[in-house]
RODRENMI-888606 format. One record per residue: residue number from 0; residue in one letter; y, z, x of N, C-alpha, C in turn. Coordinates in Angstrom, 2 decimals. Layout:
! residues N
NUM,a,Y,Z,X,Y,Z,X,Y,Z,X
...
***
This chain:
! residues 249
0,m,-1.21,-0.03,0.88,0.00,0.02,0.02,1.26,0.00,0.88
1,k,2.08,-1.00,0.61,3.33,-0.97,1.40,4.40,-0.05,0.73
2,i,4.97,0.82,1.70,6.02,1.67,1.15,7.29,1.35,1.94
3,s,8.32,1.08,1.21,9.59,0.76,1.81,10.41,1.94,2.00
4,l,11.08,2.14,3.17,11.95,3.27,3.50,13.31,2.73,3.78
5,i,14.39,3.28,3.09,15.67,2.86,3.31,16.56,3.89,3.92
6,t,17.29,3.52,5.04,18.19,4.42,5.71,19.53,3.82,5.67
7,a,20.49,4.51,5.07,21.92,3.97,5.12,22.52,4.63,6.35
8,t,23.32,3.78,7.02,24.04,4.30,8.22,25.48,3.94,8.21
9,y,26.25,4.84,8.82,27.67,4.42,9.25,28.06,5.41,10.32
10,n,28.33,4.84,11.47,28.65,5.74,12.67,27.71,7.02,12.73
11,s,26.38,6.59,12.81,25.37,7.69,12.69,24.68,7.94,14.03
12,a,25.29,7.50,15.16,24.69,7.52,16.45,24.26,8.93,16.78
13,d,25.00,9.93,16.34,24.58,11.35,16.91,23.23,11.76,16.39
14,t,22.81,11.27,15.22,21.53,11.84,14.64,20.53,10.64,14.39
15,l,20.86,9.52,14.36,19.87,8.43,13.91,18.67,8.27,14.76
16,r,18.72,8.56,16.05,17.56,8.38,16.92,16.39,9.28,16.34
17,d,16.74,10.55,15.96,15.74,11.42,15.41,15.10,10.82,14.15
18,t,15.93,10.31,13.27,15.45,9.71,11.98,14.52,8.55,12.25
19,l,14.96,7.63,13.17,14.07,6.47,13.46,12.73,6.86,14.23
20,q,12.89,7.82,15.08,11.69,8.28,15.78,10.60,8.79,14.85
21,c,11.10,9.66,13.91,10.13,10.30,12.92,9.41,9.18,12.05
22,i,10.16,8.16,11.71,9.56,7.08,10.96,8.56,6.25,11.82
23,q,8.96,5.95,13.06,8.12,5.24,13.93,6.84,5.93,14.16
24,e,6.84,7.35,14.12,5.58,8.10,14.35,4.72,8.29,13.14
25,q,5.09,7.85,12.01,4.34,7.94,10.91,2.96,7.22,11.00
26,d,1.84,7.87,10.45,0.59,7.23,10.66,0.15,6.25,9.55
27,h,0.99,6.17,8.47,0.72,5.12,7.48,0.83,3.67,8.05
28,p,-0.16,2.87,7.77,-0.16,1.58,8.51,0.86,0.54,7.89
29,d,1.42,0.78,6.71,2.16,-0.36,6.05,3.55,0.16,5.60
30,i,4.46,0.26,6.48,5.76,0.77,6.19,6.78,-0.29,6.43
31,e,7.67,-0.53,5.53,8.83,-1.44,5.65,10.02,-0.61,5.85
32,h,10.64,-0.47,7.00,11.84,0.29,7.12,12.99,-0.58,7.26
33,i,14.01,-0.38,6.32,15.21,-1.15,6.22,16.49,-0.30,6.53
34,i,17.24,-0.79,7.40,18.54,-0.13,7.71,19.72,-0.88,7.07
35,i,20.52,-0.19,6.30,21.69,-0.74,5.65,22.87,-0.04,6.30
36,d,23.62,-0.77,7.07,24.70,-0.22,7.90,26.04,-0.70,7.33
37,g,26.93,0.25,7.29,28.34,-0.10,6.76,29.36,-0.48,7.82
38,k,28.89,-1.35,8.70,29.71,-1.87,9.80,30.20,-0.76,10.74
39,s,29.28,-0.03,11.35,29.44,1.06,12.19,30.28,0.52,13.43
40,t,31.17,1.43,13.94,32.05,1.17,15.06,31.49,1.94,16.43
41,d,30.46,2.71,16.20,29.90,3.33,17.38,28.70,2.60,17.74
42,n,27.66,3.18,18.48,26.47,2.50,18.88,25.25,2.60,18.02
43,t,25.62,2.81,16.75,24.51,2.95,15.75,23.57,1.78,15.72
44,l,24.09,0.55,15.68,23.28,-0.64,15.70,22.51,-0.77,16.99
45,q,23.01,-0.50,18.17,22.30,-0.59,19.34,21.11,0.43,19.34
46,i,21.33,1.58,18.75,20.20,2.45,18.67,19.05,1.92,17.87
47,a,19.50,1.40,16.59,18.50,0.85,15.70,17.72,-0.30,16.24
48,e,18.37,-1.11,16.99,17.79,-2.39,17.51,16.76,-1.93,18.64
49,a,16.79,-0.79,19.13,15.76,-0.45,20.05,14.46,0.12,19.48
50,f,14.36,0.13,18.15,13.12,0.50,17.51,12.52,-0.66,16.86
51,p,11.38,-1.11,17.48,10.71,-2.27,16.91,10.04,-2.27,15.62
52,h,9.88,-1.02,15.13,9.13,-0.92,13.72,10.21,-1.35,12.68
53,i,11.39,-1.31,12.90,12.38,-1.61,11.85,12.12,-3.08,11.36
54,a,12.03,-3.24,9.95,11.73,-4.60,9.47,13.05,-5.42,9.28
55,k,14.15,-4.70,8.95,15.38,-5.44,8.65,16.53,-4.59,8.90
56,i,17.67,-5.12,9.54,18.91,-4.39,9.70,19.96,-5.29,9.09
57,i,20.69,-4.65,8.16,21.86,-5.44,7.51,23.12,-4.55,7.74
58,s,24.09,-5.25,8.29,25.32,-4.54,8.66,26.54,-5.34,8.07
59,e,27.03,-4.61,7.06,28.19,-5.27,6.40,29.06,-4.21,5.64
60,k,30.21,-4.47,5.33,31.09,-3.42,4.63,30.39,-3.17,3.25
61,d,30.56,-1.88,2.88,29.95,-1.50,1.62,30.95,-0.53,0.84
62,k,30.53,-0.13,-0.24,31.37,0.93,-0.97,30.91,2.27,-0.89
63,g,30.13,2.62,0.10,29.70,3.99,0.38,28.27,4.04,0.43
64,i,27.67,5.22,0.57,26.34,5.42,0.82,25.36,4.93,-0.27
65,y,25.89,5.20,-1.54,25.00,4.82,-2.68,24.94,3.35,-2.95
66,d,26.05,2.63,-2.52,26.11,1.19,-2.64,25.06,0.63,-1.51
67,a,25.11,1.31,-0.38,24.16,0.91,0.67,22.76,1.10,0.20
68,m,22.42,2.28,-0.40,21.05,2.47,-0.97,20.60,1.42,-1.94
69,n,21.61,1.10,-2.87,21.28,0.07,-3.84,20.99,-1.26,-3.20
70,k,21.74,-1.64,-2.02,21.42,-2.83,-1.38,20.06,-2.74,-0.76
71,g,19.58,-1.54,-0.23,18.36,-1.43,0.38,17.14,-1.51,-0.62
72,i,17.35,-0.88,-1.83,16.38,-0.99,-2.94,16.18,-2.46,-3.26
73,a,17.31,-3.27,-3.40,17.37,-4.67,-3.79,16.59,-5.44,-2.75
74,t,16.64,-5.05,-1.39,16.08,-5.86,-0.37,14.60,-5.49,-0.22
75,a,14.18,-4.32,-0.55,12.86,-3.74,-0.24,11.72,-4.57,-0.99
76,t,10.66,-4.72,-0.27,9.49,-5.51,-0.93,8.26,-4.62,-1.13
77,g,8.41,-3.37,-0.82,7.24,-2.50,-0.99,6.99,-2.08,-2.53
78,e,5.82,-1.68,-2.78,5.51,-1.23,-4.12,6.15,0.08,-4.41
79,v,6.38,0.94,-3.47,6.99,2.19,-3.62,8.12,2.27,-2.60
80,i,9.12,3.02,-3.07,10.44,2.99,-2.28,10.89,4.48,-2.13
81,g,11.26,4.82,-0.83,11.86,6.09,-0.61,13.06,5.98,0.28
82,i,13.88,7.01,0.34,15.08,6.93,1.06,15.19,8.13,2.00
83,l,15.53,7.82,3.25,15.68,8.86,4.22,17.06,8.65,4.90
84,n,17.90,9.67,4.77,19.27,9.58,5.31,19.22,9.58,6.85
85,s,20.30,9.16,7.45,20.40,8.87,8.87,20.54,10.24,9.65
86,d,20.60,11.34,8.98,20.46,12.68,9.62,19.42,13.57,9.18
87,d,18.52,12.95,8.53,17.25,13.69,8.01,16.04,13.23,8.73
88,v,14.97,14.02,8.74,13.75,13.53,9.33,12.57,14.01,8.49
89,y,11.46,13.34,8.65,10.25,13.73,7.93,9.56,14.91,8.73
90,a,8.90,15.80,8.09,8.42,17.00,8.73,7.27,16.85,9.65
91,h,6.50,15.83,9.40,5.36,15.53,10.23,4.90,14.14,10.13
92,p,3.99,13.52,10.96,3.71,12.13,10.99,2.85,11.74,9.82
93,g,2.37,12.62,8.99,1.43,12.24,7.89,2.20,12.24,6.57
94,v,3.50,12.33,6.58,4.21,12.40,5.32,4.00,11.20,4.49
95,i,4.24,10.02,4.98,4.11,8.76,4.21,2.65,8.46,3.81
96,s,1.67,8.93,4.57,0.27,8.79,4.15,0.02,9.77,2.93
97,a,0.62,10.99,2.97,0.41,11.82,1.83,1.05,11.25,0.56
98,v,2.24,10.68,0.70,2.91,10.00,-0.46,2.10,8.81,-0.96
99,a,1.48,7.98,-0.06,0.72,6.84,-0.51,-0.53,7.26,-1.17
100,k,-1.08,8.37,-0.82,-2.34,8.81,-1.40,-2.11,9.17,-2.98
101,v,-0.92,9.80,-3.19,-0.53,10.20,-4.47,-0.36,8.89,-5.39
102,f,0.20,7.94,-4.74,0.42,6.69,-5.49,-0.71,5.75,-5.60
103,e,-1.82,6.13,-5.02,-3.08,5.38,-5.25,-3.45,5.44,-6.73
104,d,-3.03,6.46,-7.37,-3.23,6.54,-8.91,-2.24,5.60,-9.57
105,p,-2.55,4.63,-10.27,-1.50,3.65,-10.84,-0.71,4.28,-11.91
106,a,-1.11,5.46,-12.42,-0.35,6.15,-13.40,0.90,6.85,-12.80
107,v,0.89,7.09,-11.54,1.94,7.84,-10.88,3.14,6.92,-10.72
108,q,4.23,7.35,-11.10,5.52,6.50,-11.19,6.45,7.01,-10.14
109,c,6.57,8.38,-9.97,7.48,9.10,-9.06,6.77,10.19,-8.48
110,s,7.30,10.58,-7.27,6.83,11.84,-6.70,8.01,12.55,-5.96
111,y,7.91,13.82,-5.73,8.81,14.64,-5.01,8.15,15.74,-4.31
112,a,8.81,16.41,-3.40,8.15,17.42,-2.63,9.10,18.49,-2.26
113,d,8.70,19.41,-1.28,9.58,20.44,-0.73,10.45,19.98,0.41
114,l,11.50,20.76,0.66,12.49,20.31,1.71,12.89,21.55,2.49
115,q,13.17,21.46,3.75,13.77,22.46,4.55,15.12,21.98,5.00
116,f,16.11,22.89,4.79,17.46,22.78,5.45,17.37,23.38,6.94
117,v,17.78,22.59,7.77,17.73,23.06,9.25,18.99,22.93,9.85
118,q,19.21,23.66,11.07,20.31,23.75,11.86,20.68,22.33,12.29
119,r,21.89,21.96,12.20,22.33,20.51,12.58,21.79,20.24,14.03
120,d,21.95,21.16,15.01,21.55,20.86,16.43,20.20,21.30,16.70
121,d,19.41,21.88,15.79,18.10,22.33,16.08,17.14,22.07,14.89
122,l,16.41,21.07,14.94,15.53,20.74,13.72,14.43,21.69,13.46
123,y,14.25,22.61,14.34,13.18,23.56,14.23,13.70,24.92,13.65
124,k,15.07,25.07,13.56,15.73,26.25,13.14,15.91,26.09,11.57
125,v,15.05,26.70,10.80,15.08,26.60,9.31,16.07,27.64,8.81
126,i,17.04,27.11,7.99,18.08,27.84,7.33,17.55,28.35,6.00
127,r,17.01,27.48,5.18,16.51,27.87,3.99,15.38,26.68,3.55
128,t,14.53,27.14,2.59,13.50,26.15,2.16,13.66,25.93,0.70
129,w,13.69,24.62,0.20,13.74,24.27,-1.13,12.40,23.97,-1.69
130,n,11.79,25.03,-2.36,10.45,24.91,-2.90,10.68,24.37,-4.33
131,a,10.34,23.01,-4.55,10.84,22.38,-5.79,10.16,22.88,-6.89
132,g,8.85,23.20,-6.88,8.04,23.48,-8.10,7.74,22.50,-9.01
133,e,6.84,22.68,-9.94,6.42,21.60,-10.94,7.62,21.30,-11.91
134,y,7.55,19.98,-12.24,8.59,19.53,-13.26,8.07,19.64,-14.63
135,h,8.88,20.25,-15.51,8.58,20.27,-16.92,9.72,19.63,-17.75
136,k,9.49,19.18,-18.97,10.53,18.46,-19.70,11.88,19.22,-19.84
137,k,11.82,20.57,-19.80,13.07,21.36,-19.95,13.62,21.72,-18.62
138,s,13.04,21.38,-17.48,13.39,21.89,-16.24,15.00,21.62,-15.94
139,f,15.36,20.40,-16.16,16.85,20.12,-15.86,17.74,21.08,-16.59
140,y,17.35,21.39,-17.75,18.20,22.31,-18.64,18.44,23.66,-18.04
141,y,17.54,24.00,-17.12,17.62,25.37,-16.44,18.01,25.29,-14.95
142,g,18.78,24.17,-14.71,19.39,23.98,-13.42,18.54,23.38,-12.36
143,w,17.29,22.90,-12.62,16.42,22.39,-11.70,16.80,20.93,-11.43
144,m,16.45,20.51,-10.21,16.40,19.15,-9.81,15.53,18.97,-8.55
145,p,14.89,17.83,-8.43,14.06,17.74,-7.18,14.91,17.49,-5.97
146,p,14.38,17.79,-4.81,15.17,17.46,-3.57,15.25,15.98,-3.42
147,h,16.41,15.38,-3.48,16.53,13.96,-3.59,16.00,13.23,-2.30
148,p,16.09,13.86,-1.12,15.42,13.12,0.06,13.92,13.02,0.02
149,t,13.32,13.84,-0.98,11.80,13.71,-1.07,11.29,12.87,-2.15
150,f,12.32,12.20,-2.82,12.02,11.46,-4.04,11.49,10.04,-3.67
151,f,10.25,9.67,-4.11,9.76,8.31,-4.08,9.51,7.78,-5.42
152,v,9.72,6.43,-5.54,9.66,5.73,-6.81,9.03,4.47,-6.75
153,r,8.26,4.13,-7.77,7.69,2.73,-7.77,8.90,1.76,-8.06
154,r,8.81,0.64,-7.60,9.89,-0.40,-7.70,10.17,-0.65,-9.14
155,k,9.14,-0.79,-10.01,9.30,-1.05,-11.45,10.08,-0.01,-12.18
156,v,10.19,1.32,-11.58,10.97,2.28,-12.23,12.37,2.01,-12.11
157,y,12.78,1.43,-10.97,14.24,1.00,-10.64,14.61,-0.15,-11.59
158,d,13.59,-1.03,-11.88,13.74,-2.23,-12.69,14.01,-1.68,-14.14
159,k,13.30,-0.68,-14.46,13.50,-0.09,-15.86,14.79,0.77,-16.04
160,a,14.94,1.76,-15.10,15.96,2.63,-15.32,17.22,2.41,-14.58
161,g,17.23,1.44,-13.69,18.52,1.06,-12.96,18.57,1.77,-11.62
162,l,19.72,1.39,-10.93,20.00,1.96,-9.65,20.96,3.06,-9.63
163,f,21.44,3.48,-8.48,22.45,4.50,-8.33,23.75,4.06,-9.02
164,n,24.41,4.87,-9.86,25.62,4.60,-10.49,26.74,5.06,-9.50
165,l,27.46,4.08,-8.98,28.52,4.34,-8.00,29.69,5.15,-8.45
166,e,29.81,5.21,-9.89,30.94,5.87,-10.40,30.71,7.46,-10.36
167,r,29.47,7.83,-10.06,29.13,9.24,-10.15,29.43,9.99,-8.84
168,g,29.90,9.29,-7.85,30.29,10.04,-6.60,29.04,10.78,-5.93
169,s,29.44,11.98,-5.51,28.40,12.74,-4.82,27.21,13.18,-5.76
170,a,27.33,13.02,-7.01,26.39,13.34,-7.94,25.42,12.10,-8.31
171,a,25.56,11.05,-7.63,24.88,9.83,-7.95,23.34,10.04,-7.87
172,d,22.91,10.82,-6.89,21.44,11.07,-6.82,20.97,11.99,-7.92
173,y,21.79,12.96,-8.27,21.44,13.81,-9.40,21.35,13.11,-10.67
174,e,22.30,12.19,-10.91,22.48,11.39,-12.13,21.23,10.45,-12.16
175,l,20.85,9.89,-11.12,19.67,8.89,-11.16,18.43,9.66,-11.46
176,m,18.13,10.79,-10.85,16.95,11.45,-11.13,16.93,11.99,-12.62
177,l,18.09,12.47,-13.13,18.22,12.91,-14.45,17.94,11.78,-15.40
178,r,18.44,10.62,-15.03,18.11,9.37,-15.83,16.72,8.98,-15.90
179,i,16.07,9.00,-14.73,14.70,8.52,-14.64,13.75,9.59,-15.22
180,l,13.92,10.79,-14.92,12.89,11.83,-15.34,13.19,12.34,-16.82
181,l,14.49,12.60,-17.11,14.67,13.21,-18.42,14.98,12.15,-19.52
182,k,15.92,11.28,-19.34,16.33,10.17,-20.22,15.16,9.26,-20.53
183,h,14.58,8.68,-19.49,13.45,7.72,-19.62,12.05,8.36,-19.69
184,e,12.04,9.65,-19.38,10.79,10.49,-19.54,9.65,9.86,-18.64
185,i,10.06,9.47,-17.48,9.09,8.90,-16.51,8.57,10.04,-15.76
186,p,7.22,10.29,-15.78,6.53,11.42,-15.14,6.63,11.41,-13.68
187,a,6.74,12.58,-13.05,6.73,12.71,-11.57,5.60,13.70,-11.06
188,v,5.04,13.36,-9.85,4.05,14.23,-9.38,4.66,15.04,-8.20
189,y,4.30,16.36,-8.21,4.88,17.36,-7.19,3.90,17.36,-6.01
190,i,4.36,16.96,-4.88,3.59,17.12,-3.63,3.91,18.52,-3.04
191,k,3.04,19.44,-3.09,3.34,20.80,-2.79,3.31,20.98,-1.24
192,q,4.26,20.43,-0.58,4.40,20.72,0.90,5.88,20.24,1.34
193,v,6.28,20.77,2.40,7.54,20.30,2.95,7.42,18.96,3.64
194,i,8.15,18.00,3.15,7.98,16.63,3.81,9.24,16.17,4.43
195,t,10.36,16.76,4.13,11.63,16.39,4.68,12.45,17.52,5.25
196,k,13.05,17.28,6.38,14.00,18.34,6.93,15.39,17.72,6.85
197,m,16.30,18.45,6.24,17.69,17.97,6.06,18.69,18.86,6.82
198,r,19.42,18.25,7.60,20.49,19.08,8.36,21.46,19.55,7.43
199,v,21.98,20.83,7.68,22.95,21.46,6.88,24.30,20.70,6.92
200,g,25.08,20.87,5.82,26.44,20.30,5.85,26.71,19.15,4.85
201,g,25.96,19.18,3.69,26.18,18.26,2.65,27.57,18.27,2.14
202,v,28.11,17.21,1.66,29.38,16.99,1.10,29.63,17.95,-0.09
203,s,28.72,17.96,-1.05,28.80,18.53,-2.33,28.77,20.14,-2.19
204,t,28.34,20.70,-0.95,28.30,22.16,-0.89,29.28,22.66,0.23
205,a,30.03,21.75,0.78,30.93,22.13,1.90,31.95,23.15,1.62
206,s,32.44,23.21,0.39,33.52,24.28,0.08,33.50,24.57,-1.46
207,l,34.21,25.51,-1.78,34.31,25.95,-3.23,34.95,24.72,-3.96
208,k,35.97,24.18,-3.45,36.74,23.00,-4.06,35.74,21.96,-4.40
209,n,34.74,21.62,-3.35,33.90,20.49,-3.53,32.85,20.86,-4.50
210,r,32.42,22.20,-4.63,31.43,22.66,-5.60,31.97,22.53,-6.97
211,i,33.28,22.81,-7.26,33.90,22.72,-8.55,33.87,21.09,-8.94
212,k,34.20,20.37,-7.98,34.22,18.80,-8.20,32.76,18.42,-8.46
213,a,31.76,18.85,-7.70,30.42,18.65,-7.91,30.01,18.92,-9.29
214,n,30.36,20.14,-9.76,30.05,20.65,-11.13,30.44,19.62,-12.18
215,h,31.75,19.12,-11.99,32.37,18.34,-13.02,31.50,16.98,-12.95
216,r,31.19,16.52,-11.81,30.42,15.29,-11.68,29.02,15.42,-12.30
217,d,28.34,16.62,-12.13,27.08,16.85,-12.77,27.24,16.86,-14.27
218,r,28.22,17.30,-14.77,28.50,17.29,-16.23,28.61,15.90,-16.74
219,q,29.33,15.10,-15.95,29.49,13.67,-16.37,28.12,12.91,-16.35
220,a,27.27,13.39,-15.42,25.87,12.82,-15.30,25.11,12.90,-16.55
221,w,25.31,13.99,-17.21,24.59,14.22,-18.55,25.33,13.40,-19.60
222,k,26.63,13.36,-19.59,27.37,12.65,-20.66,27.13,11.17,-20.58
223,v,27.07,10.55,-19.40,26.81,9.07,-19.42,25.48,8.68,-19.84
224,n,24.52,9.70,-19.87,23.17,9.37,-20.24,22.89,9.81,-21.68
225,g,23.96,10.26,-22.47,23.86,10.63,-23.79,22.98,11.88,-23.91
226,l,23.01,12.81,-22.91,22.37,14.00,-22.89,23.19,15.26,-22.97
227,d,22.76,16.37,-23.61,23.55,17.50,-23.86,22.84,18.78,-23.12
228,p,23.48,19.23,-22.05,22.93,20.33,-21.37,23.27,21.57,-22.14
229,y,22.48,22.69,-21.86,22.74,23.97,-22.43,24.15,24.39,-21.80
230,f,24.74,25.51,-22.48,26.05,25.84,-21.94,25.99,26.44,-20.61
231,f,24.78,26.92,-20.17,24.56,27.50,-18.83,23.98,26.61,-17.84
232,t,23.52,25.43,-18.28,22.74,24.55,-17.35,23.40,24.34,-15.97
233,l,24.72,23.87,-16.02,25.42,23.54,-14.77,25.86,24.75,-13.97
234,y,25.85,25.91,-14.55,26.01,27.05,-13.69,24.73,27.59,-13.12
235,m,23.64,27.22,-13.75,22.30,27.62,-13.13,22.06,26.72,-11.95
236,k,22.48,25.54,-11.97,22.16,24.54,-10.82,22.48,25.15,-9.45
237,p,23.79,25.62,-9.20,23.99,26.15,-7.90,23.35,27.54,-7.66
238,l,23.20,28.29,-8.77,22.56,29.58,-8.65,21.21,29.56,-8.21
239,r,20.52,28.54,-8.64,19.16,28.44,-8.14,18.96,28.35,-6.69
240,k,20.03,27.88,-5.98,19.95,27.71,-4.48,19.80,29.15,-3.81
241,l,20.20,30.22,-4.52,20.12,31.49,-3.91,18.75,31.90,-3.64
242,g,17.74,31.42,-4.39,16.35,31.74,-4.13,15.81,31.06,-2.93
243,q,16.55,29.96,-2.51,16.10,29.26,-1.31,16.08,30.20,-0.06
244,f,17.12,31.07,-0.02,17.33,31.97,1.14,16.08,32.99,1.15
245,l,15.52,33.22,0.06,14.48,34.38,-0.03,13.11,33.76,0.22
246,k,12.98,32.43,0.48,11.65,31.84,0.52,11.56,31.03,1.78
247,r,12.07,31.44,2.84,11.91,30.80,4.14,10.56,30.71,4.60
248,s,10.21,29.46,5.19,8.86,29.41,5.70,8.99,28.40,6.92
***
């Protein structure tokens, strides 16, 4: 089974090598790795070109990371598509093989797993662990969401549910998963293991001001899909993160 992996880059030279190395070391035999670059001005492209496993590199101006991801999805030829950001890494060489095994069941449409937040300059220094847990129909109403860097989707799901909505800003990944899992009721399988390590410093959690803005964007994600959250839903979403600090592994 071919699995396409998309990495969006823009001046990512500081961390990209780790990302490319972890994909090159995957033991799954059929990986299509696509780099979508936003016209970097550092040596991002030179680093990427040094990794022969990469199937395609596209470098052109874009409208941001989610536009780049959409281009990658449109370019991908694999049956299953995953996204790994240019500062994230897979936790071990068997990650994609584990994902492929789940998708051997033709009924499986999506999968997600656990994630570790790690120190930016030390991938082995775990800050907190996001244990996603099983998805149920009401999960989103209680502030749940799957870790987006662990989310894998069959191509036909994107054909049905659509791509990232660029108008949703930093909540585009939340809105996409809300649309796929809740609005379209497409089932997802939980892979109960850490498969991705994510460096700390996400835009939506960088400050209180950004958290307020993110909360507004999360609310809009429900609205554009014709969904009504409970009055406490969007307050529960950031509060659920507190438990991550109590579950380090």
